[in-house]
Each structure stands twice: as structure tokens, then as C-alpha cells.
N, C-alpha and C positions, 0 to 999 in steps of 0.2 A: 728485141729492137726497141720496143716501147720503153723498156727500162733504161736503155742506152741514151735515148732522146731526152728522157727525164734528167739523167745525170749531166748531159751537155747543157740543158737549160739552167740547172742550178749552178754549174760551173761558170756560165756566162753571167749569171746574176751576181755571183761572187766577185767576178772580175770588174763588173760595172760598179759594184759597191766599193771595192778597194780603190778604183780609179776616182770615184767621187770623194772618198775620204782623203786620198792623196791631194786632189784638187783643192778640197776645203782646207787641208793642212797648209798647202802652199799659199792659199789666199790669206790664211791666218798669219803666216810668216811675213807676207808682203805688207801687212798692216800692223806694224808694231805698236805697242802702247805709246800714247803721246807723252812727250817729256814736258814736265813743268818744273818751276823753280821751287825747291824745298830748302828749308833751313835745318841743318843738323847741329844740335846743341849739346855741348859736353860739360858746361859749367864755366869755371874760371881757370885761367892759366896759373900754374904754380910759380912761374918765374924762372924755372930751371932750364928751359929750352930756348934756343935762339929762334928768330923768326923763320929762318930757313928750315930748322928742324920741325917747327910747328906746321909749316906748309907741307913738308914731306909726310908728316903724320896724316894730315887731311887727304893728301893724294893716295896714301895707302888704303884708307877707308874706302875711297871712291874706286880704287883699282879692284878691291875685293868684290864689287858688284858690277864693274864694267868689263868689257872684253879685252882692253889693253891699257897700258900706261898712257898712251897718246889720247885715247878716248876719255880716260879719267881726268887728265889735265885740261882737255878741251871743254869738259862739262863744268869745271869749277868756275864759279862766278866771284864769290868773296871768300877769302880765308881770314877769319877774324883773329888778329894776332896781338892786340894790345892788352885788353882786359878780358873781353868775352872770348871763350874758347869754343869755336865752332866754324862752320862754313856753310855756304849756300851753293847749290849746284842744280843743273838740269837733270832730273831723274824721272824714271817711270814710277808708277805707283808700286810695282813689285820691288824695284830697287830701293825705294824709300822704306818699304816694309822690312826688307832684309837689313838695312842699316839700323832701323829702330830696335832690332833684336840683338845688336852687337854690344859687347862689353864696353862700358864707358860712355855709351850714348844715353843722354838724359831724355831727349825728345827729338822727333823728326816731324816737321809740319810744313804744310804749304805756305809759301810766302804770299799771304793774302794781300791784295792791293787795298790800301786804305784810301778812301776817297775823301778829300777835304773840300768843303764848300766855304764860301766866305761867311763863315759860322759867326772926343770933341775937344775941342779946346776946353770944354767945360767939365770933362769927366773927373779930373783931379780936384777941381773946385767942389764938385758934387760930393766927392769922398770926404772933403773937409766938413761939409754940412752935416754929414752923418756921424762925425766923431763925437763920442760922448755916450753913445748908446741909446739916446732918446730923440734923435733927429735934430738936436740942437748942439752947436759947437761949444766946447768948454773954453775955447780960445778962438779969436777971429781967424787965425791961420795955423791950425794944428799940423796940417800936412807940410807946410813950409818949414815949421820947426823941426819936423822929422827929417826933412831933406838936409837942413843945416847940420843936424846931429850926425847924419850918415855921410856927410861931405858929398852929397848928391850921388852916392854910389861909387865914388872914385876908386878905381883899381879893382872893383869886383867885375869878374868876367862872366858874361851871360851868353850862352850858346842858343842859337835859334835854328831849329830844324823845320824847314818850310820850303818855299818855292824860290828862295834866293833873295837878292838885294839889288836896289837901284842905287849904286854908290855915290852918284853925283848929287843926290838930294841934300839940301842944306841941313836936314836932320842928322846927317852923319858926318858933319864937319868936325875936324879935330883941332880947330883953332883954340889956342890957349891950353891945350891938354898936355899933361906931363908924359914922359917916355913910357913905352909899353912895359907893364909889369914883368919882372924877371921870371915869374912863375909860368909865363906863357910859353908853351912848347909847340904851338900849332904852326900853320903855314898859310900862305896866300896862293891858292892854286889858280893858274891862268887858264884861259879858254877863250871861246868866241866872245869878242867885245869885252873882255875882262883881262886886265894885266896887273902886275904887282903894284903899280902906282895907284890902283883903285883901293888898296888897303892903306890904312893910316893909323894914327894913334887912337882913333875912335873905333874904326872898323879894323880890328887887329888881325882877323883871319877869315878866310873864305875857302870852302871846299864844295865839290859837287859829287853826287853819287847817282850813276845812271846805268850801271852794268845790268842790274836786274830788270829795270824798265826796258832796256833794249833787248834783253834775252826773251822777254815776254811779248813785246809789241813790235820788235824790229827797230832798226836804226831811227833815231830821232829825226823828224822832219825839221830842217833848219828854219823853215818859215814859221814853225809853230812855237819854237822856244830857242833860247841860247844854250849851246852845249858848254856851259860855264856857270859860275855862281851868280851871274846876272839874272835878275828877275823880270820875266815878261808878263807874269800873271798879275802882279800887284799885291797879292796876299802876303808874301814874305816881307816885302818892304813895309807894308802897313803894320803888321804885328811887331816887326822889329822896332819901328819908331815909337810904338806904344810903350815898349819896354824902356828904351834908352835913347830916344831921339833928343837932340839938342833943342834948346828953346829957339823957336823961329817966329819972328814978329810978322804980323800982317799975313798970316796964312789963312786960307779959306778953301772950301770945296767949290765945284763948278757953280757959277751964278752968285758967288760971294757968300754962300751959306756958311754958318759957323765961323765967321770972321773973328780973328783974334790971334793970340799967341799959341802956337802948337808946341807941345812938349811931351816928352816921354816921362814915365813915372820916376825914373832914375837917370837924369840927363847926363851924368858923367861916367856911367858904367862903360866898360869895354865890350864890344860886340864881336861875336864869332859866328859866322854864317855857315850852315850846313844844308845845302840844297839837295833835297831828296824827293821833291814832288814835281811832276811833269804833266803836260797836257794829255788828256784822254783821247787817243786817236779816233778821228771820225766824229767827235762830239764838240758842240759849241764851247768856247772858252768859259762862258757863263755857267756851265755845268760843273766847274771846279776842276781839280787836278787829281791824279792818282799818285799815291806814295807807296812804293813797293816795300814790304815789310823788311826784307833783307837789306835793301838800300838804307832804310832808316836805322836798322841795327848796326850797320857799318858806320853810320854817322854818329850814333851814340857812343860806340866803341872808340872812335877817334876823339870825340869831344871829351870823354873822360881822360884819355891820355894827353890831350892838349892842355888840360888844366882849367876847364870851365868850372864855375862854382854854382851856377844856376842854369837849368835847361828849360826852355819854353817850347812846348810842342802843341800847336793848335791843329792837331790832326786826330781824326777818329774814324770810326766805321759804324755802320748800322747794326753790327752784331758784336757780342762779347764772346771772346774765345777763352778757353782755360789758360791760366797763367803760363803753363808749359808750352802753349802754342801762340803766345802773344809777344811779338818782337819788342814792342814798346815796354811791356811789363818786365821782360827779361833784362833789357838794357837798363831800365830804370832801377832795377834791384841792384845791379852792379854799381850804379851811380850812388844809390842810397848808402851802400856800404862805405863809400868815401865821403859821405855827408854832402853830396851834391843835391841841391833841391831840384826836383823835377815837377813842373806844373804842366798839366794837360787839360785841354778843353773837354767838357763833358758830352758834347754833341748837341745838336739842335733838333733831335727827333722826339723830344718828350711829349707829354709829361709823365708817362708811365715809368716805373722803376726799371723795367727791363731794357729801356732804350738808352740808358746812360752807358758811356764807354770810358775806358781808362780808369777802372775802379780799383786797381791794386792799392793796398793800404800804404804802400811806400811812395805813392804819387799823390800830389795835391790836385784833386779833380775839381775843376772850376765851372760853375754855372754862370749864366748871364742874366743880369737884370736888364729888361728891355724897355722899361718905362720908369721915369723918375718917381711916379706915384706907386715900384714894387715889383709890377707885373714881371713874371719870370719865365725864362725858358725852362729851367729845371736844375735840380740839385747837383752835386752831392756834398762835397766837403765844405765849400765856401762859395759865395756869390760875389760877383764884381760887375762893374758897368759893362754893358754890351750893346747899347743902342746908339746908333749914329755917332760912332767914334771917328773923329777927324784925325787922320794920320797920313804919313808920306805915302806916295803911290808911284808905281812904275810909269815912266813916260812912254813905254812901248805898247801900252794898251789903254783903251778909253776907260772912263770912270764906270761905264756900264758893262764893260767887257763884251760888248756886242760888235760884230764885224761891221755893221752899218754905221756905227758911231765912230767918227774919226777925231774926236776931241782929245786933247792932251792936257793933263792936269798934273800938278805937283803934289796935291793933297786931295784926299777923297774920304767920304763918309761911308762906313760899313758897320754892320751889326751882326751879332751872334756870339756864341761861346768862344769862337776864335779870337774875338776882340777882348773878351773878359780874361782869358788865360794870361796874356802878357801883362795885364794890370797886376795880377797876383805875382807873376815872375818879377816884375819891377820892384814891388814891395819886399819880396823875398830877398832881392839883392840889397835893398836898404837895410834890412834886418841883419844880413850877413856882414855888412859894413860896420854896424853898431855892435853886433855880438858875433865876432868871427869864430868863436869856439862853440857856438850852438850847433847841434846836429840838425839835419834836415827835418827830423821828427819834431824837435823843439820849435822850429820855425813854423811848421804846419800847426802845431798845437797853439802857439801864440796867436796865429791868424784866426783859428777856429773859435777859441774860448773867449775872445774879445769881440766877436762879431755882434752886430745888432739885428734885432728882429723888426725894427721899425724903418719906415722910409724917411725921406727928407722932410716930410710934413709932420713927423712924430707919431704917425699912426701905423698899426701893424701891417706888414707886407701881405698882399693878397695875391691870389693866382690870376690867370687870365680871365676867369669867369667872375672875378670880384669876391670870391670866397677867401676866408683866411687861409693862408698858405701853411704848409707843413714842412718838416725837415726833408721830405722827399722832393720838395720844390727848391728849397734854399740851402739845404745842408745845415750848417751851424748858423747861417745868417749872412748878412752883407758885411764884408770885411771893413775894419776900421784901422788903417795902418798905424796911426799915431799911438793908439791904445795897444796894438800888437807889439810895439817896441818895449813896452813895460807891462807884461801880462801878469806879473806876480808869481804865478805857478805855471809849470809846463808839464805835459805828459810826454816823457821822452821814450824812445824805443831804439833798439839796436838792430844790427843786421841779424843777430842770432834770434831776436824776438820775431822777426819776419820769417825766418826759417822755421821756427816752431809753429807759427801761424800756418805756414804752408803744409807742415806735417799734419796739423789738425784738420786741414781741408782736403787732404789726400793728394797734394801736389809735392813735388820734390825737385828743386831747381839747383841744388848744390850737392853733388855726389860725395863731397868730402865731409858732409854733415850727416851724422847718424841720428835719425828720428828716435825719440824715446818710445818705449813700448806703449806708454799711455800719454800722448801729447795733451797739452792743455786745450780747453775749449777755444774755438776761434774767437769767442766773445772776450776771452782773457787777454787778447792783444792790448797793450797799454795805449789805447786810442783815446782821443779827446771827445769821444761820443760812445754811446752804448746801443748796439743793435742786436736783438735776439729774435731769431726766426723760429716759429713753431714751438713755442715754450710748452713743455709738459710739466705741470705742477710747479716746481721751484728750481731756480738756478742761482748760484752765488759766484760772482766774478770779482777779481782783484784789480785795483788800479793803484798806480804809484805816481805821486806828484813830486816835482823838484822845485825847491824855492829859488826863484831868480829875482825876487824883490828885495825888501828890506831884510837885513840879517836877522833881526828879531821880529817875528810876526806871528799872529794867531789868526787862523781862518776858521770861520763858523759856517755851517751848512744850512741851506734851504733847498727844498726840492718839491716837485709836483709829479706824482706818479701818473702813468698813462691810465686812462679810464679802463676799468676792468681788471686792473692789476694792482697789487700792493708792493711797495718798495721800502726796504729797510737799508740804511747806510750806517756803517760803524767803522771808526768812531765818528762823532758829529763835530768834533773840534780837532784841528791840526795845529800843533805848535812847532815853530822853527826857531833855532838859535843862531843859524849861520846860513849864508848863501851857498847853494849847492846841496843842502841837506834834503834828504828824501823822506817821504812819509807814505805808508800804505793805508788804504781803506778798502772796505769790502761792500759790495752792493748785492743785496738779495732781492730778487724779483719773483713774485708768486702770483699765480693766476687766482683771481677772486672766485669764491665758490658761489656767490650770489648770481642766479641766472639772469637777472635783469641787467646787470652791468657787464656780464661776460661777453666779450667780443666774438663775432663769428670766426670760424676756423679760417686761418690765413689772413684775417683782417688786421691791419696794423693800428695801434694806438700810440700816441705820442705824449711824452712828458719831458722833464729836465731836472738836472740837479746843479747846484751852484755853490761855489766856495767864495767867501769874501772876508777881507780883513778890514773893511771900512773904506779902503782906497781902491783896491782891485776887485773886479768881478770876473770870476773864472767859471764860465757857464758851459754845460755840455748837454746836448739833446739825448733823449731816450726814445727808441722805437722798438716796440715789442708786438709780435703777433702770436696768436694761440695756435695750438696744433689742431 
């Protein structure tokens, strides 16, 4: 009897255990994994499939991890069909993981929301003061001469990925402008408070991208923003008019500040608007906008197909992601393949190196000078004006972006790298007009190697503490547009060069490209600067310069090695007999054996090397750290 009772006890315990397990399992099934927006990236389209076939392919990938065709179609947000091959969809973490293991998939990553914050009539005059490299002008109006030479950017198409546009602003008038270039293939997308009549010969195209935003946050609150290319935030209107706003007399900010003529850097460029940034639900407008990564990738994909020649993206994040998980870097690589210049803001979170964003070497990463006496936010490729920039503004929001402020302005003062980026985009458009056959890499090189290390007083640029700044603050220096139009030599790079760079750093963005067994060192990318991290003993890198100056010219070398390192460059003389001719040289960097000059492990030291023919100065910074 005792034995039987014991058996019954254990049987009841087993039943309770199975019941609890069943209940736990049921609860587990009742709480499925949350779905989030992921980007699935395949590389580039081959051009062999129709848009319908591309979408069918994307659906089939989704169907393989979803329960039905209906669920697969319902989960799809974007199917990238122009240049970028990929899609974005609502996926669980398990579904994303399964997709990442499938044949043909390059990467699968979360669509990280990138937050952008508001990162003078005098800024272009200020640039003129810096022309010449010593804080003094070679000519009273060097920038004006550049504008004339570039026909004010006429017919160059600049794409703006931002928060939209206020089309009624005088800065976007098309008065006196010629017909839209035949190369333009874009469209004017209508929406709330925006119709086709808002586009013109100046504002030639406008689109908006909201699918991922609404998949993440729910449907847009119409009181918060316009479901159209119209800008309620002000940021997009401001950056766009810095690039290509027409000259507007008697413009000023609230209270009459910065009174004068407002003008974009390239007043006759054509503007194409790609609105991909929207208000952050539940947060004040002054906190900035959120820009979903797959919304931006869709915008870049369309911009490439539409025919833009320059892209200005004043958007960043506080974190740097691997290239395979960065929508801007992926889109910009496809743009660079087609020699579209992509300028991006470096971010306002400096001054430490790890805080810079948009660092892919095929992007021009722009820092902001925030005081005319130097002071900087922070690096990396080039520095441009970013303090109190007067430009057009949305009339749907106050100049302070505060709900308690009900003032309406046509122009507003803003500061940050968001303002510096469109300065570089404008000058890139002018260089495109003067040198239509130059690659995006050549334009970046021209901007970097002709930059100055002095402020408008002719003294060296300092950091916010008043100490001498380094390349980690200003990159190559503050840009000098007129000098960049005639740099003498350029460091060119091709799409293949970027793929080899990716191979050397362990990334792979083009499945059709086979990495060599022993890829070159990342330092061998033909860049207009040299950065070497954790040097062990000795390294030799190759650089190639292309003559874009006089047909017959001879360049001689001067250089300053970083403290604690020795530098040898060979040859020291480069001779050219024709335009377009290339010459190679080699740079050997060695760690000094003397203990007194040897830098601490991981500490960077800075130097430079410079080529000159007596007319042109082609300068490149060097940054080296020891292991």
C-alpha cells in the first residue's frame, strides 16, 4: 500500500510538471519575438531582371522565413530596384539570422534610426579671406572668380537627403533659369501641402520616404509634420539653401541679425529633394529628427537613378557601424562607382576620434569651424564654416523650434557640421561644372590637398582649449575652393580600389568581386592623407598622383615626419610631360628606436608631406600611432 501511494505521488508530480511545461510553452508561443525593421543587402543589380522580377526575388527570400506568401508581402517595406539590390522588411531576430545565412546575401542588419540635430551671409566672404593658404587673399574676390568660371554651378544637379523643403522661399526661385537638364530622370512627388507646381527649374525634383518610419513608430501625426516633401523642421530648407540658394537681397535672421545678401555656394545648381527625416514621436522638435536607415537607402537609390551628380547628407549618428551595416556607406559606395560626390557631416559629438561618423573613404566627411578665429567641432577629411550660418527656413516652425515660440521667419542662423557639409557639397558642384570628367575621388583630393591650416587672421588653427589643433580636429584643414579648382596633382581612386580596401579591412560589399588572397594594406588606398595605426617596426605604402595642372611640370618634395617616427619618400622629384599622366611614389614609415622620442603605445603623432612645382602646393597630413 505504501509503495502504491508513492507511485501515485510521483505520477501526480509528473502530471503537474508536464502541465506547467505545457503552460510555459503556451505562454512562449503567445509572446512571439518582436518584429523590427531590417535591411537585407545583396550588392548591386546586374541589369538583367525587370523590376517585377526583382520584387519577386525579394518576396521569395521573405517567403522562405515567413509562414505564407501573404505574410511575406505584408512584411516588405522597401524593395530596392534601381542600383542597390536589397530590401527592408519587418523581421524577427531569428528570421533575420536565417536570411543572413542564405546564398547571395551580403549582410542583414537593423535599420538603425539616425538622429540629426541642427548640427551667414558672410560665410562665402570668409572663405575668400582664407584663399591663398596663409589667411590672406591672392585676389580681392577669388571665390567670385570661381563662381564665374563654374557658371555658378549651372546644370549641376545636387541631391539633398534631409527633412524636406519650403518651396516658397525666395532662395529657390527659378527666375531667369534655363530649362531642366535632359539628364534629369526624377519626379516631383505630391503630398500634403505639396503639389507639382512647387517644383520648378530650380527645384527640379522632390520625393519623400516614410515607410520605415511608420513601420517603426506608427502612422505620422499630421500635426507633427507634412506627409510630403514639404519641410516643417527647417533643417532641410536651411542646408539646401546653403548649397544652392539664389542670391536674396536684404535677408536677415530674427531681430535683423546678419543683415545682407543671402546666397548659396552654387546659386544656379539644380536641386533635388529627398525627405527621409521625420519628428521623433513624443519628443520636442528642438531635439531633432530621426532618419530611418532604410528610408535613407531608398532615397540614395532613387537619387542615383534620377541623375544627381552631388549628394549632400547632413545626417549622422553617435555610433559608427561596420560598413556592411551602414546604409549611408552602402548607398554612397554605389554613388561613388558612378562618380557622384557624396558629402556627409562628421557629427557634433567630438572631439575624440571615435565620435566621428560617416567615415567611409568614398565619402567626403566634413567638420565645422565654429569660430572665425579656428575653433573647431572636429575632423576628418576637410573643415568648412559652421557657425551662425544664415540660410532659408521653414515658415511652419519658429526659429528656436520651441512650441512656446510662435514667430515666423524666412531666414535663420544655425550652427554645426550640418551647416558645414552643404558648403563642401556646393563647392563640389562648382568643381563638377569646371571639371566634368573628374572622379569623386579627384574632387575630394583637390579639396583636401589645397586646404589651409591657418585661420582668417593668418595664424594656425587651434582647438576649443586654445591649443594647436591636429588633423584629428580639422582633417586636412579648412577648404579653399578657388585653389581646389586648380590643385596641380590629384590622388585618384576607383571603385575597385575601394573594394580592395574593404577586402583588407575584412568587409565585403560586392559579391561579384573576388578578394585577392593577400589584399593590400588599408594604408595603401590612394588617399590624399596617410594614417597608420599601431605601427610595428616599418611599413611602406604606395601613392599615385595624376597631373591635372600644366602639361610640363616638375614637382619637388618637402615633408615633416611625426615625432618619434622616421619617414622616407622616394622618389623626391616627380616629372610630368602631359596632363593626365600618373606617377607613383613610396612612403616608408619607421618607428624610432630612441626611447626619448618613442611615443606611447596607441598615441598618435602627426606630420605631413607636400609636393610643389612653385605654383601649386599639394599637401597631405600624416598620422601614425605605435603598437
